[in-house]
N, C-alpha and C positions, 0 to 999 in steps of 0.2 A: 342747425347743423349738429349741435350736441345731442339733441333728441334722436336724430337719425343715426348718429354714431352709436348711441346707447342701444338702440334696437338692433342694429347690425351686430354689435358686440354680443348682445344677449343671444341672438340666433347662433352665432359661431360657437359660443360657449356651450349652449345646449347640444349642439351637433358634435363638437370635438370632445368635450369633457363629460357629456351625458349628465349634466348638472341636475341634481335632485333638490327641490326646495321643500323644507319642512317648517311648519309653524309660520309661514309667511302671512297668514291671516291676522297675525298679531300686530302687523305694522300700524302705528297710530297716525292716521292721515290728518287728524285734527289736533294733534299735540303741538302747541305753539313753540315750545323749546325742546329740542331733542338732541341728545348726544349719543351717537352710535358707537358702541365699543365692540371690537372683534379681536380674536386671536390672530397671530401673525406668523404664518408658516411658509409663505412664498412671495415672490414678487408679483404673482397673479392676484393677490388678495384685493388690492385696490380696484383692479379691473373687474373682478367678480362682483364686488359691492356696487360699483358704479353701473354695472350692466343690469343687475337684478333688483336693486332698491327702487321702489316706485318714484321717489324723488331723488334727483341727482344730488348727492351730498357734497359738502366742502371737505376735502381731505386735509388732515394735518400731516405734513411731511417734514421730516428732519432736514434742516438746511444743508447739512453735509451730504445727505443722500441726493437731495434735489440738484446738487451741482454736478452729479455724475452725467456724462454726456449721453449715456444710453437710457437714462431716466427721463431726460428732458422731452423726448417725443411723446411719452405717455402722459406726463403731467400737463403738457401743453393743451390737451383736449379735455382736461378735467378742471374743476374748480378746486383750488388748493390754497392752503396757508403754509408758507415755508417758515418754520420756527426752529429755534435752538433750545432744546429742553433744559439746557444747563443755565440759561439766563432767567432772571426774574420776570422778564416781559412775556415769557411763554404763556403763563396762565392768564395774564391780563388780556393778551390777544385772543386767546381761546374763549374767554368769558365774553368778550365784546361781540364775537361772531355768533355765539349762542344766543345772547340777549337780543341780537338783531333779528332773531327768528329764523336763522339759517339752520338747515340740517347739517351737523358737523360729524364727521367720522374720524375716529382715532383708534390707534392700536396701543392699549395700555402697557404692553410689554416693551414698547419703544424700539424694538429691533426684531429681526427675523429669528425664529426659533432655530437653535442648533441641534435640537433633539427631537423635534416634532411634537413635544409636549409643552405645557406652559412654562415660561421662564419667569423672571422677576416681574411683578406687577407694580408699576409706578403709581404714586398717590395723585399725581396731577389731574387726571381726568375726573377723579372723584371730587376733588376740591372745586374744579371748574363747574361740574354739574351742580354742586351744592350752592356755590355763589350765584350761579345764573338761574337757580330754581328750575333746572331742566330734568327731564326724564331720561333714564338710560335705556337704550335699546340694545340688548346683547345679540350678537350674531356669531355663530361658530362655523368655522371653515374646516372641513374634514376632507382629506384626499389631495389637496393641493401640495402638501408636503412631499408627495411622491412624484411631483412634476420636475422637469429639468430646471425650473426657476426657483427651486428651494435651496436651502443650504445643507441638505442632508447627503451630499455626495460622499461616498465611502461609508455611509451609515445605513442607508436604506436603498432599495432598488428604485431607481427613478425612471420614469417613462415620459414619452412625449405628451400623451393625452390620458392621464389617469382619470378614473371616475371621481367626481367631486360632489359633496353633499353640503348644503348651506342650511343651517338650523337657526331659527329665530325664536327667542323667548319673549314673553309679554314684557312690555316696558315697565320699569319700576323706578322709584325714587329712593335715594339714599337719605338716611336721617341719622342725626347724632344729637344728643342732648346738649344744651348750651353749657359751656365751661371753658377751660383753658384752651387756647388755640392749638397747642401741641397735642393735647389729649383728643380734641375733636378731630384734628387732622389724622391721627392714628386710627380712630374709630371709622372714619370715612374710608380710609385706605384699606382697612381690614374688610369692610363690607364690599368694596370693589373686588378685592382679592377673592372673597368667598363667592361672589357672583361669577367671576371668571372660572373658578373651579367647578361651580355648578354647571356653567355653560359647557365646559369640556366634557362633563359627564352626560348631559342631555344630548350633546352632539353625536354620541355613539348610537348605533342601531342595536337595540336590545329586543326588538319585537320580531324575533325570528328564531327558528330552531338552531341549536348549537352547531349542527353540521353545516348549515348554510353560512353561519358566521365563519366557520373554518374555510369554506370555499371562498368567502370574501377575502380572507387573509391570503389564501393561495393566489388569488387573482392579483393582489397587490405586490406580493413578494416573489412570485414565480414558482413554477412547478419544481424547479431544481434546487430550491432553497432548503438546505438541511436544517431541520427544526427539532429532531428528536434523536437522542443517543442514550444508550444504557450501559450498564456495567460490562456487558459482553461486547462492547464496542460496535454494537449494531446501530448504524446511522441511517436514518430515514429522512428523505425529503418529502415534500408535500405529495408528489406523485406516488411514491412508494407507500406512504402512509395511507392514502386513499385506496390504492389498489389492494393492499392487504386487508383493509376494512371491508371492501366489497367482496373479496374472496371469502373471508371468514363469515360474513353475513349469509352467503349462500351455503357454506358448510354447516351452519347451525340450523338449517331448515328442518332436517329430519328429527333433530333432538329437541328443539325448542319451539316448534310450531304450536300455535294456539296458547302460548304462555305470555302473560303480561309482564311479569317481573322475573328476571333471571339473575341468579347470584354469581358474583365474581370473587374468587379467592386467589388473588394474584399479587405478586410483589411489585415494587417500583421497577418496571421494565417496559420496553416498547410494546410487548404483547398485551399489557394491561390497557394502554391507550387504544390500541387496535381493537381490543375486545369491546371497550366502551363504545367506540364509533361503530363497530359492526352491529351491536345491538340496537343502536339508534337507527341504523339503516333498515333494520327490521321492524321499526316502530315499537321496540321493546324498551323496558326500563332496567338499566344495570343496578343491581343491589350490591354495593361494595361492602364486603364482609371483613370484619376485623380479625385477621389471622393470629393476632396476639391474644385474643380472648380464648377462654376455655370452651370445651365442647358444648357445655350447657348454654353459654351465651350465643354460640353459633347456631345451635338448633332453635333457640328462642327467636333469634333474628329471622331465620327462615320461616318460622311459623307466623311471626308478626307481619312480614312482608309477603306471605303466601308464595314463597319460592318453592318451585318443584324441581328445578335443575340448578346445580352449582358448577360453574366452569372453573377449572384449576389446571395445574401443571404438575406432571409427575416429578420433574426435576426440582421444582420448588418445594413440593411436599417432602421429598427426600432431604433436601438441603436444610429445610426449616424444622425437620423432625415432627411433621404434622400427621403422621400415619394414624395415631389414635384419634385425632380430630376427624380425619377423613372417614375412618371406620364408623364413627358415631354418626356422621352426616349421611353416609351411604345407607344407614338403616332407616332413614326418614325421607331422603330426597335422592334424586339421580345425580351422581357425581360424574361429570364429563371432563376427561383429560384432553387438553388441546393437542397434545402430541398424537392422540389417536385419530385426530381429524386430518393429519397430514397425508395419509394415503388416499384420501378422497379428493385431494387437491390435484386433480388431473389436469392435463394440458388444456382441454376445453374450458374447465373451470377457471384456470388462471387467465386464459385469454378473455373470457367474459368479464373477469374482474378488471383487467387492463382496459377493456373497451368502456366499461361503466365509469372508470376513473377519468376517461377522456370526456365523458358527458355526465359529470357527477350530479348536476342539479336535476336533470330529467330522470336519471336513474334513481336518485334518492326519492323523488316524489312517486315514482312507479313502485318502488320496493316498500317504502315506509308508509305510503298513503298520506292522508292529511295530518300533518303534525303542526300544532300551533305552539306559539311561544309559551302559553300557559299550561301546556301539557307537562307531566312529570318527565324529568330528564335523568334523575338519579335518586336513589334512596340511600342515605347514610344513617348511621346510628350514633346517638349521643354517646359521650365517652363513658358514661356509667360511673363517673367518679363519686356520685352521691347516691344513685339508686339504679334499678334495673334499666338497661338502655332502651330508648324509644326510637322508633323509626322516624326519620326526618325526610319528608318528600320535598325535593327541590325541583323547580321547573326550569325550563330553558331560559325564561326571562330572569329568574332568580340568579342563575349562574352568570349570564351575560351582563346583568346589571352590576354584579359585584366586580366582574372583570373591568367594566367601564369605570366604576368608582375607583378601583385601584389605579387604572391607567390615568385617571384625572389628577392624581396626586404624585405619581412616580414617573420619572423620565426614563423608563426602560425602553431601549431601542433595539432594532435588529442586530446591531453590532455587539450587543451584550451576550454573555454566556451564563446561563442560569443553572445552578446546581440545586436539585431538589432531592433531599434524603428523607423527607417526610412522607409517610404512607398515603396512598391515594384514598384509603378509606377514611382519612381525616380531612375535613372540609378545607382546612388551611393548605394541606398538601395538594388537594385536587384543584381548587379554584385559583388561589393566589399563585401557587408555585408550579402548576402544570398548565391549566387552561390559559392563563394570562400570557405566558411566553409563547404558547402555540398560536394564539390569535394575534400576536404582535410580530410574528416572523422571527422570533428570537431563538437561538439554539438552546435547547433544553437537555440537560444531562440528568437522567434518573439513576439513583443509586438505591439498592434494595434495603439497606439498614442504616439508620442514623446512629447506631451504637458503635460503629467501627471508627473509634476516635483517632487511631493512627492512620488509617487508610484515607479518610475523607479529606484531611488537610493536604495530603500528598496528591490526591486527585485534583483538588482545587488548584494546586501549583502546576501540575502537569497540563491541565486542560485550560489554563488561563481564565478561570472562572471570575466573573465580575459581579454577579449577584448571587447571594446566598440566603436561603430561608431556613429558619430553625426555631427551636424552643430554648429557654434559658438553660435547661439541663444539658441539652446537646451542645449548645454553643460554649458552655463552660468546659465540657469534655474536649471539644476541638481546641479551645484556647489553651488548655493545660498541656496538651500533647503535641501541638503544632510547633514547627520551627517559625521564628519570627518572620521569615520571608515567604512562608507558604501561601499567605493571602495577599501577596504583593500586588495582584491585579484587581482585587476585590474593591469595589467602590460603594456597594450597597448591601447592607445586612438587615434583613427584616425578621423580627422576632415576635412570636405570639404564643397562644395556648396556655401560657402561665406567666406569672409576674417576673419582670426582669430584676435580678438581684444586683445590688450595687457593685459587688465584687466582680461579677461577670462584665458589667459595663466598664469597670476600671481596668480589668485584665485586657480586654480587647483594645481599649484606648491606648494603654501603655505599651503593650506588646506588639500590636499591629498598626496602631494609629488609625483605628476604625471606630466610628460611632455607630452603635446599634440602634436601629429604629424600632422601638417597642410599639406593638399594636394590640388591639383587643377585638375579639369577635366571638361568635357562637356558631355551632353547626346550623342552628335554626336561621341564621342570617347570611348564610352562604360562603364564608363566615365573617368577613371583615366588617367591622363597624367603625373603628377609629384607628388611626395609625400616625406616628410621627414620620416626617419625611425631611428632605433636604431644605425645602422652602419654609417649613414650620416644624420646629422641634423644641420640646421642653422636657428636660429630665424630670423623672418622677411622675410623669403622666403617660397616657397611652395615645397621645396626639389628639387631633380634632376629629369630630365625627365626619364621615365621608359625605360627599354631596348626595342629595336625594334621600336623606334619612331624616325623618321627623322624630322628635324625642319628647318625652315628658318625665318629670321627676315626681314620683309618688312619695308622700310623707310616710316615714317609718318611725314608730314610737321608740324613743330612746336614742335616736340618731339626729342630732341637730344640724350637722354640717354636711348632710348628703341626703339622698333619697333613692328610692327604687327606680332604676332606669327601665323605661318602656320605650320601644321603638316601632316605627312603621316605615316601610319603603318597598321598592321593587325587589330588593334582595331578600326580603323576609319570606320564609318558606310557605309552601302551599298548606302544610299542616303536619300533624303527628300521626303515626301509626302506633297504637298502644298495644303492649303485649297481651292485655286482657281482652282486647277486641280486635283481632287480626283483620287487616284489609279495610278497616273503617277509618276514613280520613277525618281528622279533627283540625279545622282551620285555626290559626292563631286568633285569640280574642282576649281582651281585658275589659275592664269597666268602661274604657274609652270607646270600645266598639270592635267590630270585626277588622282584622288586619293588623291590629296592635299586638306586639309580643312582649311579654314580661321576661326580661333578661335574667331575673333572679339575682342581679348584682346591685349592690349599693355603690353609688357613684356621686361625684361632685364635679361640676363644670365651672371653671374659673372665668374671670371676666374676659379673657381672650379666647374662650372657646375650647380650651384644653380639658380633656377628661381625666379625672383621677378616680381609679377604681379602688374603693375601700374594702371590698370583699363581697363574697356571695352572702345573700341574706341567710342561707342555711348554714353558713360558716361564721355565724356570730353566736356568742354565748352571753346570756343575760346574768350578770353578777352585780349584786348590790344595786339593782334597778338600772344598771347601765349596760348598753350593748357593747360587747368586747369583740373586736375582729380577730378571728383566729389567724388570718393572714398577717396581721400586725404582730401577733405573737411569734409566728414563724420568721418574720423579718427581724424581730428582736433576737431570736436565737441565731439567725444568720449573721447579724452584726457582732454577736458575742463570739461565735465559733464559726468563722467564714469557711473553713476548710472542710466542713462536714455538712451532712444533709439533715433536715429537720421537718417534722410535720406535727401540727397541733390538732388536738381533738377535744371535744367537750363531752363530759360524762355526767350522768345524774349524780346529784349530791343530796343526801338526806337532810342536810341542814340548810344550805344555800340554794338548793335547787339544781345548780350546775357547777361544775369545776373543770378546769382546764388541765390537761396532761400533755406533755411534750414527748414525742418520740424522736430520738437523736442517734446518729451513728457515732457520736463522740463517746469515748470511754471516760470513766471517772469524771462525770459532769458535777459541777459545783453550782448549786442554785444561787449562791451568793454572787457569782459572776453575772448571772442574769439580772439580779437586783441592781448591780452597779451599772450594767448596760442600759437598763430601763431608766435609771436616773439620768444618764447621759442623753438619752433620746427624749426625755421629758414625759415619759409614760407613767401612769399611776401604777400602784402595786397590783391592781386588778389584772394587769397584763402579764404578770409573772405566773407561770404555770405552777399549779400546786404540786405536781409530781413530774419528774423527768425519767423516762425509761430509755435504756440503751438497747438498740436493736442493731443487727448486723448490716441491714440496708433498708432504705425506704422503697417499698415496691412501687413501680411506675406502670402506667398504662402505655399502650403502644404510641400514644400521642406525646408522651413525655410528662404528662400530668401525674401527680401522686394518685395512687389507687386507694382512696379513702375507705371504701368498704373492706379492702384487704388490710388496711392499717388498723381498722377497728378490730378485726379478727386477730391481728398480730398483737395488739395491745391486750386483748383478753387473754391470749396465750401467755404473754409475759407476766401479767398480773395474777394469773391463776396459781 
């Protein structure tokens, strides 16, 4: 009877929920002891596992849940263990059933998710699997959280029969070295937690073009879901966003036909997102140009990426005083103003755009042709903080992989309101702060400049912002100028692009009661590599590496407590476009082989997996045979004079080979204060700069990072 019910349930699930199975070939038919672990997003989860697993498992059910009258009919037709997780007999019962050779299924979260993302992971299943010498079989359930049987009412749009995807990973065993029971328990629990995070990442579909991922989000959250808003209060739902993208794609036909890469010089506004999607609909690659760079860098970027047309806006050019840049560009490429396209948007064109938005998948394939996940999706440029910018080619899979990695560690929901002030030409602003909310059905507010320190806190207060992205420089500016109540609704602040200073963390904690989550990444990795979050956070680190990222630590002479961090993963770029060889793609490669990327950063990873960035290898000075981190010198100055900005540089020295100079906005600097601060921090005298130069300001790049080439020129001028 149970076999008949299983087959009937399987048929109904396939028909009603269009269930897609991925990785089901990994099921271990001959594994004698097996513990199945899955995320828990709805009351459908047990039925889905019972219907599709080849062997009907024994389900572990909370005693309090099993007593509910409406649960009894479902568990009556399944094999189950009713246990109370708060009692010591829970693990003993679980171990006995596993050792008896039964397939046992358990939800390590112990409860239904209230966010759709992973919640707290309990150690119990890890300990049971270890004691019973059982393999763990991870299964990820995606889509059931949008059913009526989830707990996301009022958070996400729920439907009667949403599309569901079940992803299975190969079975694996947990292992921990013998030792104290408490330490061993923690290590096993950490391994299970990491497995569940990896499962959440693998359960996302990254093998598709970005546009189809957007259509998947639209299907889940509805056409009328408002997902995009800008400073002009232009609000777009999915239908309006797609319609405008299709219209723009047609309008660009006469000006951009036959071109592979098309430049975009646009601010954070709805038009920029529409332009990116419009070019994707044409099968073209947006090249996001840094409008804070000089004319020389803009022209170099166009040459490197072989751009023949740059799309921009007259209103933006006038507001940002970019007339000189546009004049320089116009001498080399065609400059296309989006306002000039509006007269071409006739009624038939608008109607075709509306019709195509009604049938977007078919229209996309007809207009864009065959677009694969590994095709280029966008070209960005490195910050140029150390040398001339290089083009970074990111594929659709790169971007979607990083979105999936971020989703696996953060519980951002459709009920959130995300404020992004970071420019889209910066990978952090594009992927984490723009694409992630768009693909989650979360309302995204774009603001054109992160430097409006008085306006942005007021905007966050007025628009009930709950999630904020920024850099240390920008967050310090907001913190100093904001009213203590401006961020009353903010629950998540994510910071990257530069190191988090202690005074910034302290200011936000004391003034707003908010903990900043510091992360780390590179343009070449789409960009996020590691980040702190609510489930795992440790001050002084950039968090744990995201799931799906392999890493290696290469030995660096003179550095004993760290190594050169190299990474590999689906989020690592397709390759570089070099200024000296335009159009030629150079895939990432290290001594370990193709696909590995040398981050250029010296890092250390502690016993719990948290990453500590010691500094860029190019930002170390060798003094007295020892590698001295210039980032540590800057932190020393920040601890000494927290109200001012500082930057450290190394300069040639005829005697010692190198010497360190410090540029500071503080007047009347006293080197003795640095010496005393170094003693308090336990630093050697080698970290004390030989010379301190007073400058009016520390020049910054558009991303908020210090402009080190500009700083070198500034130091030369001051010392001349």
